[in-house]
Structure formats: C-alpha cells, structure tokens
BAVEX-741818 format. One line per 2 residues: number of its first residue (from 1); for each residue x, y negated, z negated of N, C-alpha, C. Coordinates in steps of 0.02 Angstrom, whole numbers, plus 50000, padded with zeros to 5 digits. Example, Ala and Ser with C-alpha at 12.3 -4.5 7.8 and 13.67 -1.06 7.14 Angstrom:
1> 50660/50284/49610/50615/50225/49610/50660/50165/49610 | 50642/50112/49646/50684/50053/49643/50645/49998/49606
REM end
This chain:
1> 51381/50459/50688/51355/50465/50620/51281/50451/50619 | 51243/50489/50580/51171/50482/50577/51151/50413/50553
3> 51101/50384/50585/51074/50320/50564/51017/50329/50515 | 51002/50390/50495/50947/50403/50450/50956/50367/50384
5> 50901/50345/50354/50904/50316/50288/50890/50368/50234 | 50877/50430/50254/50860/50482/50205/50924/50512/50177
7> 50931/50508/50112/50991/50534/50078/51003/50608/50095 | 50950/50646/50101/50957/50718/50114/50980/50733/50185
9> 50981/50683/50229/50999/50693/50299/51068/50666/50317 | 51104/50639/50269/51170/50610/50283/51223/50643/50239
11> 51286/50645/50261/51340/50674/50220/51354/50632/50158 | 51385/50663/50110/51397/50628/50046/51441/50567/50055
13> 51491/50572/50099/51536/50515/50106/51503/50456/50142 | 51455/50469/50186/51417/50415/50217/51371/50382/50166
15> 51341/50422/50124/51301/50395/50069/51344/50351/50024 | 51403/50375/50007/51449/50337/49965/51469/50272/49999
17> 51482/50274/50064/51503/50214/50101/51448/50162/50100 | 51386/50183/50110/51331/50135/50112/51322/50100/50045
19> 51331/50138/49991/51326/50106/49925/51383/50057/49915 | 51444/50079/49931/51503/50038/49917/51510/49979/49965
21> 51498/49991/50030/51512/49939/50080/51450/49899/50099 | 51392/49929/50095/51331/49895/50118/51285/49875/50060
23> 51306/49891/49998/51265/49875/49940/51194/49902/49949 | 51190/49964/49972/51125/49994/49988/51081/49998/49926
25> 51017/49981/49937/50966/49992/49886/50947/50066/49889 | 50945/50100/49833/50925/50170/49832/50852/50175/49810
27> 50811/50202/49853/50740/50210/49839/50727/50280/49811 | 50685/50283/49760/50664/50347/49731/50587/50351/49736
29> 50561/50388/49785/50489/50397/49790/50465/50447/49737 | 50409/50432/49706/50379/50478/49658/50306/50487/49676
31> 50284/50550/49679/50215/50562/49700/50180/50612/49656 | 50150/50662/49687/50115/50715/49651/50101/50772/49699
33> 50091/50831/49670/50062/50887/49706/49993/50896/49676 | 49942/50875/49714/49876/50866/49684/49822/50873/49737
35> 49766/50904/49719/49710/50910/49765/49686/50840/49786 | 49670/50834/49850/49640/50772/49877/49580/50789/49920
37> 49538/50833/49895/49479/50852/49932/49493/50906/49983 | 49443/50920/50024/49449/50973/50074/49488/50951/50135
39> 49497/50887/50145/49522/50861/50209/49594/50836/50208 | 49623/50828/50148/49691/50801/50143/49737/50852/50109
41> 49802/50850/50126/49849/50899/50098/49866/50884/50025 | 49890/50935/49992/49910/50930/49922/49969/50881/49912
43> 50008/50870/49964/50066/50827/49958/50053/50754/49974 | 49990/50734/49980/49973/50666/50001/50011/50612/49963
45> 50014/50617/49897/50044/50563/49856/50119/50557/49868 | 50155/50614/49867/50227/50607/49875/50245/50592/49948
47> 50204/50616/49995/50218/50601/50065/50210/50527/50079 | 50157/50496/50053/50147/50425/50065/50198/50382/50028
49> 50216/50401/49968/50268/50363/49932/50335/50366/49970 | 50350/50424/49997/50412/50432/50035/50409/50392/50100
51> 50351/50392/50132/50343/50353/50194/50355/50279/50180 | 50325/50253/50127/50334/50182/50110/50407/50167/50094
53> 50439/50211/50058/50510/50201/50041/50553/50201/50104 | 50540/50248/50149/50580/50251/50211/50572/50189/50253
55> 50510/50167/50262/50499/50107/50303/50532/50045/50272 | 50526/50039/50205/50557/49982/50172/50633/49986/50175
57> 50661/50046/50166/50733/50055/50169/50761/50035/50237 | 50724/50050/50289/50746/50032/50357/50748/49956/50366
59> 50706/49921/50330/50703/49848/50336/50756/49813/50294 | 50768/49838/50234/50808/49799/50186/50878/49828/50176
61> 50894/49882/50210/50960/49912/50200/50961/49957/50140 | 50934/50016/50147/50928/50061/50090/50938/50134/50109
63> 50940/50174/50057/50943/50247/50063/50886/50275/50021 | 50851/50325/50047/50795/50354/50011/50815/50421/49981
65> 50815/50425/49916/50831/50488/49882/50774/50538/49892 | 50787/50603/49888/50733/50651/49891/50680/50636/49839
67> 50616/50644/49856/50563/50623/49810/50557/50666/49748 | 50533/50636/49696/50509/50674/49638/50437/50693/49656
69> 50427/50755/49678/50363/50774/49706/50310/50787/49652 | 50330/50819/49598/50281/50835/49546/50270/50775/49500
71> 50214/50774/49466/50193/50712/49434/50160/50724/49367 | 50143/50668/49335/50105/50671/49273/50036/50702/49286
73> 50009/50730/49235/49947/50768/49241/49890/50727/49270 | 49857/50755/49319/49797/50724/49348/49743/50716/49295
75> 49713/50657/49294/49659/50643/49246/49591/50647/49281 | 49542/50669/49246/49475/50679/49276/49450/50615/49308
77> 49457/50558/49274/49425/50496/49297/49468/50457/49346 | 49527/50483/49363/49569/50449/49413/49594/50495/49467
79> 49599/50559/49454/49626/50605/49503/49587/50670/49510 | 49531/50674/49476/49490/50734/49480/49507/50786/49428
81> 49562/50776/49391/49578/50821/49336/49628/50876/49353 | 49652/50911/49302/49705/50961/49311/49681/51031/49325
83> 49616/51041/49333/49589/51109/49333/49586/51142/49401 | 49592/51105/49456/49584/51135/49522/49648/51169/49545
85> 49639/51223/49583/49695/51260/49611/49736/51213/49656 | 49801/51217/49649/49846/51176/49689/49874/51116/49653
87> 49834/51085/49610/49859/51029/49570/49911/51056/49522 | 49973/51031/49530/50030/51059/49493/50065/51002/49457
89> 50054/50998/49392/50075/50939/49354/50132/50954/49306 | 50166/50901/49286/50218/50905/49236/50193/50877/49169
91> 50220/50903/49115/50210/50869/49051/50242/50800/49055 | 50214/50753/49020/50240/50684/49022/50314/50682/49005
93> 50334/50721/48955/50404/50721/48935/50449/50746/48991 | 50423/50794/49030/50463/50822/49085/50472/50771/49141
95> 50418/50735/49158/50423/50683/49210/50471/50628/49188 | 50466/50607/49126/50512/50556/49101/50584/50580/49106
97> 50596/50642/49082/50664/50669/49081/50691/50679/49151 | 50650/50704/49197/50673/50716/49265/50691/50650/49300
99> 50647/50601/49294/50660/50537/49327/50719/50502/49295 | 50724/50506/49229/50781/50477/49193/50846/50508/49218
101> 50848/50574/49224/50909/50607/49247/50928/50585/49318 | 50878/50581/49362/50892/50560/49431/50920/50489/49431
103> 50889/50443/49393/50912/50374/49392/50983/50369/49364 | 50998/50407/49313/51066/50406/49285/51117/50433/49334
105> 51098/50484/49372/51144/50510/49422/51156/50460/49478 | 51103/50425/49499/51112/50373/49550/51159/50318/49524
107> 51152/50301/49461/51198/50252/49432/51269/50278/49432 | 51277/50342/49418/51345/50372/49420/51373/50369/49491
109> 51330/50377/49541/51353/50374/49610/51380/50304/49629 | 51359/50254/49591/51379/50186/49607/51321/50141/49627
111> 51260/50169/49632/51202/50129/49649/51190/50077/49593 | 51179/50015/49613/51165/49962/49565/51098/49928/49577
113> 51065/49948/49631/50999/49923/49647/50956/49983/49664 | 50907/49998/49621/50866/50057/49629/50792/50036/49629
115> 50754/50062/49676/50683/50048/49681/50643/50112/49674 | 50604/50118/49622/50561/50176/49610/50492/50160/49638
117> 50472/50198/49689/50409/50185/49724/50359/50239/49706 | 50307/50220/49671/50259/50267/49643/50197/50274/49688
119> 50174/50335/49698/50115/50348/49738/50061/50386/49701 | 50066/50389/49634/50018/50429/49595/49997/50388/49534
121> 49933/50373/49529/49907/50326/49479/49929/50344/49408 | 49929/50407/49391/49942/50428/49322/50016/50425/49302
123> 50060/50412/49349/50132/50411/49333/50155/50348/49297 | 50117/50295/49301/50144/50229/49291/50181/50218/49224
125> 50151/50236/49168/50183/50222/49104/50243/50268/49091 | 50241/50328/49118/50296/50374/49107/50357/50354/49149
127> 50344/50327/49208/50400/50300/49248/50429/50238/49216 | 50386/50196/49185/50411/50139/49147/50463/50162/49095
129> 50444/50214/49058/50488/50238/49005/50553/50266/49034 | 50550/50303/49089/50610/50331/49119/50657/50275/49143
131> 50628/50224/49175/50669/50168/49199/50701/50131/49141 | 50663/50118/49090/50689/50082/49031/50747/50120/49000
133> 50737/50185/48989/50789/50225/48957/50853/50229/49000 | 50843/50238/49065/50901/50244/49109/50942/50180/49110
135> 50908/50123/49118/50945/50059/49119/50980/50047/49052 | 50944/50060/48998/50973/50050/48931/51034/50094/48920
137> 51028/50158/48937/51082/50205/48922/51142/50196/48968 | 51129/50179/49032/51185/50165/49077/51222/50102/49056
139> 51185/50053/49032/51218/49992/49007/51263/50009/48947 | 51239/50053/48904/51279/50073/48846/51342/50110/48867
141> 51340/50141/48927/51398/50177/48953/51443/50131/48994 | 51428/50068/48997/51471/50021/49033/51446/49999/49101
143> 51388/50026/49123/51360/50005/49187/51313/49946/49173 | 51340/49886/49177/51304/49827/49154/51268/49788/49209
145> 51278/49809/49271/51248/49771/49327/51195/49810/49364 | 51169/49863/49334/51116/49902/49365/51048/49869/49353
147> 51008/49866/49406/50939/49844/49400/50893/49894/49433 | 50835/49904/49403/50786/49952/49429/50719/49916/49438
149> 50692/49921/49497/50625/49895/49512/50578/49955/49516 | 50520/49950/49484/50470/50004/49488/50404/49975/49509
151> 50372/50005/49559/50307/49979/49580/50263/50033/49610 | 50198/50025/49600/50149/50064/49637/50141/50031/49705
153> 50153/50067/49759/50156/50034/49824/50090/50001/49843 | 50034/50025/49815/49969/49997/49831/49944/49948/49777
155> 49991/49917/49744/49974/49874/49687/49926/49817/49706 | 49934/49790/49766/49891/49735/49788/49867/49747/49858
157> 49805/49725/49871/49777/49725/49939/49748/49656/49951 | 49768/49625/50005/49744/49557/50020/49669/49557/50033
159> 49636/49501/50018/49563/49497/50032/49547/49509/50106 | 49591/49487/50151/49578/49496/50222/49579/49570/50241
161> 49628/49606/50217/49632/49678/50230/49575/49715/50196 | 49560/49695/50135/49505/49726/50098/49440/49720/50136
163> 49428/49661/50164/49365/49649/50200/49360/49694/50261 | 49416/49704/50296/49416/49746/50356/49413/49820/50338
165> 49450/49840/50287/49453/49911/50269/49388/49936/50238 | 49354/49892/50202/49293/49914/50166/49232/49876/50193
167> 49232/49864/50259/49175/49830/50290/49111/49871/50280 | 49062/49841/50249/48998/49876/50240/48994/49921/50180
169> 49050/49931/50145/49049/49972/50085/49086/49936/50029 | 49076/49958/49968/49109/49927/49911/49174/49962/49896
171> 49225/49922/49879/49289/49950/49857/49279/49980/49788 | 49293/50045/49780/49279/50077/49715/49330/50062/49661
173> 49386/50031/49680/49442/50022/49634/49493/50077/49644 | 49557/50061/49629/49609/50110/49641/49600/50173/49599
175> 49568/50166/49541/49559/50225/49499/49512/50277/49531 | 49466/50254/49573/49420/50301/49607/49437/50311/49680
177> 49492/50282/49703/49512/50291/49773/49553/50355/49779 | 49522/50410/49762/49556/50475/49765/49524/50517/49818
179> 49558/50523/49876/49529/50559/49932/49479/50517/49969 | 49477/50451/49955/49428/50407/49985/49455/50372/50047
181> 49430/50313/50060/49447/50276/50121/49521/50262/50125 | 49550/50236/50071/49620/50214/50072/49667/50271/50090
183> 49663/50325/50052/49710/50381/50064/49695/50416/50130 | 49632/50424/50146/49614/50458/50208/49638/50418/50268
185> 49627/50352/50267/49647/50309/50323/49723/50308/50330 | 49759/50303/50275/49832/50301/50280/49860/50366/50308
187> 49832/50422/50286/49855/50486/50312/49837/50494/50386 | 49779/50468/50407/49761/50470/50478/49811/50430/50520
189> 49837/50377/50493/49886/50336/50528/49955/50367/50528 | 49976/50394/50471/50045/50418/50463/50052/50493/50479
191> 50004/50533/50460/50009/50606/50468/49942/50634/50494 | 49921/50612/50553/49854/50632/50577/49845/50707/50584
193> 49899/50744/50598/49893/50816/50607/49877/50853/50542 | 49884/50818/50486/49872/50850/50421/49803/50832/50393
195> 49764/50795/50431/49697/50774/50408/49644/50812/50448 | 49599/50844/50413/49543/50878/50446/49480/50835/50438
197> 49467/50793/50487/49412/50745/50481/49344/50781/50477 | 49341/50842/50502/49277/50878/50499/49259/50898/50428
199> 49307/50894/50382/49295/50915/50313/49294/50857/50263 | 49292/50795/50289/49288/50738/50243/49220/50739/50209
201> 49219/50744/50142/49154/50746/50108/49123/50677/50102 | 49058/50675/50099/49022/50612/50090/49000/50608/50017
203> 49048/50593/49974/49035/50594/49902/49008/50527/49877 | 48959/50529/49834/48939/50470/49796/48988/50459/49740
205> 48995/50396/49718/49040/50382/49663/49017/50418/49600 | 49061/50453/49565/49041/50487/49504/49024/50436/49449
207> 48978/50455/49407/48958/50412/49351/48991/50436/49287 | 49056/50419/49282/49094/50442/49224/49073/50404/49161
209> 49073/50439/49104/49063/50404/49040/49127/50364/49023 | 49123/50319/48976/49181/50277/48959/49228/50311/48910
211> 49241/50375/48918/49286/50412/48874/49310/50475/48910 | 49359/50509/48881/49384/50572/48907/49369/50628/48857
213> 49367/50690/48881/49357/50748/48838/49412/50799/48850 | 49429/50835/48798/49477/50890/48803/49449/50949/48765
215> 49440/51008/48796/49457/51021/48866/49414/50981/48914 | 49439/50974/48975/49405/50932/49024/49339/50964/49045
217> 49296/50922/49072/49231/50945/49097/49233/50944/49173 | 49247/51001/49206/49250/51002/49279/49186/50978/49313
219> 49129/50986/49279/49066/50965/49310/49059/50890/49315 | 49103/50852/49284/49103/50779/49293/49124/50760/49363
221> 49163/50802/49396/49196/50785/49460/49156/50816/49518 | 49147/50779/49573/49114/50808/49631/49148/50872/49654
223> 49111/50916/49686/49135/50982/49705/49199/50979/49747 | 49205/50929/49789/49263/50924/49833/49326/50903/49796
225> 49319/50870/49739/49375/50841/49704/49387/50768/49721 | 49355/50743/49773/49361/50673/49792/49319/50630/49744
227> 49343/50569/49729/49306/50525/49685/49269/50470/49723 | 49279/50467/49787/49242/50421/49830/49242/50449/49900
229> 49201/50420/49944/49195/50447/50011/49246/50418/50059 | 49279/50463/50096/49326/50441/50148/49295/50439/50217
231> 49229/50447/50222/49196/50450/50287/49211/50390/50332 | 49212/50329/50306/49224/50272/50351/49297/50263/50372
233> 49341/50305/50348/49413/50295/50362/49430/50306/50435 | 49476/50265/50460/49501/50273/50528/49576/50260/50527
235> 49610/50281/50580/49681/50268/50586/49694/50193/50591 | 49648/50155/50620/49656/50083/50626/49655/50050/50557
237> 49609/50073/50514/49609/50048/50445/49674/50068/50410 | 49696/50130/50423/49759/50154/50394/49817/50110/50413
239> 49819/50089/50476/49874/50046/50499/49874/49980/50460 | 49815/49950/50453/49811/49887/50415/49838/49896/50344
241> 49816/49949/50311/49837/49961/50242/49912/49977/50237 | 49934/50024/50279/50004/50045/50275/50052/49988/50290
243> 50038/49950/50342/50084/49896/50360/50084/49842/50306 | 50027/49831/50274/50026/49783/50219/50066/49809/50159
245> 50060/49873/50145/50097/49901/50088/50172/49903/50102 | 50192/49918/50164/50262/49916/50182/50289/49845/50173
247> 50250/49795/50194/50271/49726/50183/50277/49710/50109 | 50229/49734/50069/50229/49721/49997/50292/49750/49964
249> 50307/49812/49981/50366/49844/49952/50430/49809/49975 | 50435/49796/50039/50495/49765/50067/50506/49695/50038
251> 50452/49657/50031/50457/49589/50004/50478/49591/49931 | 50449/49636/49892/50466/49641/49821/50539/49660/49812
253> 50561/49710/49850/50631/49732/49843/50679/49678/49867 | 50662/49645/49921/50705/49591/49946/50710/49534/49896
255> 50653/49517/49865/50653/49462/49818/50698/49475/49758 | 50701/49538/49736/50741/49554/49677/50812/49573/49693
257> 50823/49603/49751/50889/49632/49766/50927/49599/49823 | 50893/49559/49864/50927/49528/49921/50927/49452/49916
REM end
C-alpha cells in the first residue's frame, strides 16, 4: 500500500482507514494562479502551500487533499494586481463557496481535524469565512467534534532567520514580498528547475499611495510584476525559510490536534 500522504495518490479505502484508524489530520492547501515576475512560475503560491502541507502531514500523521489552486483576486499593492496575463482569479464569493464545499465534504468523509494552509496573501479573510461557515453548518448537521485550523504558512519569521535571509537588505514586509527574496529563495530550494535566475528582476520597492483605485492603475506596478527584488535569493536562504515554515505549520497543527 502506498505510503504517500497525498489524497490523490491513495485509494479511497486507504484514505478512509487513515481517517478512521489513525485520526489523520486532513490538510487543504490553498494558493493562487498568479504572475510572480519573469523568473517564477504562475503556480508558485499553490505549489508552496502544497509543499508545506505535505511536509507537515508527513510529520504529524496527515493526508493532503488536492489544493484549491485558484484564489482571491490579486491586489495591486500586494500581488501586482489582476491585469497581467496568467493571473487567474476567483470572485470572493466563489472562493468562499468552493472552500466551504470542500470542507463540508471532508467532514462528510469523517475528517474531524482539518488544517487549511494558505499561500496567497489576499485569501485570508475569505478563507476565514469559508471555515466559519463549514464548521457552523456541519455542527448544525450533527458533526459536533470537527475543528478547523487556518493559517498562512509564512505568518511568522524568527529574528534569527530574518537576519540571515535579509542580510544587507531591508525586509519589505509580506505585503511586498511578491516575487522577492522569500518566494524566490523558497522556490530555488524546493523547485529549482522552475526558477530562471537569469530573469530575476532588480526591482526597487514601489512607492504605492495609501489607497486603491478601480479600475486599477497598471503603471503603479513595476514592469516585471514583482514588488521587491529577488536578486539576493539563494537556495540556502530558501532552506532556512522553508524548514522554519514547516516547523511552524507542524507545531501549530500538533498543538491544536495532537
């Protein structure tokens, strides 16, 4: 029998056995299909969320559901905006409904411990709503012991890792870490064949005004779509970040579910 933790790679009865006999935590990665500059693939967000979920599931005894790949609309000041080719977004109501349906189905399967692992900054409040509705409605249907944990896998970075990852440069904040050091380094560590280091742009931080406009102003965003420079990124920095985030996810899930 396959030892894989990926739900899509195991038979239904093995999945059922793990939930019933092993009290498996079911992970739901959520990401985005979104431009990340010239050097990173469009699937960066969902690929990294799935990677974190898989690594954590291997540690704590879990199964990883297929990811929710599409995401809430990219915002100009956090993701470069919705206007570039390839960025493929959902309406907020659609993301809430899709995630809600998945969570309710997992509850029907018998899962009672679910971890939603987010890899896209703009998803956060819509995933909150989906988790709230699913737990509330399943409880109303008699499923009273279901718990859902939701977290952005990069929610915290230790000062020690921050100092090493951003040596000589300033951390721009997670809102501007789009195609920058963090994502570039993690992808170099986890998926090096998908990173074209020769195309990493050397972008200055954009000087966004303290408001948004609709329709969006594409000229607010650097030509590459990146909101900070990934030039200093290395696989070694990626390892520091990824291993810390895997620890963060695993510790959080263990604290609540184990």
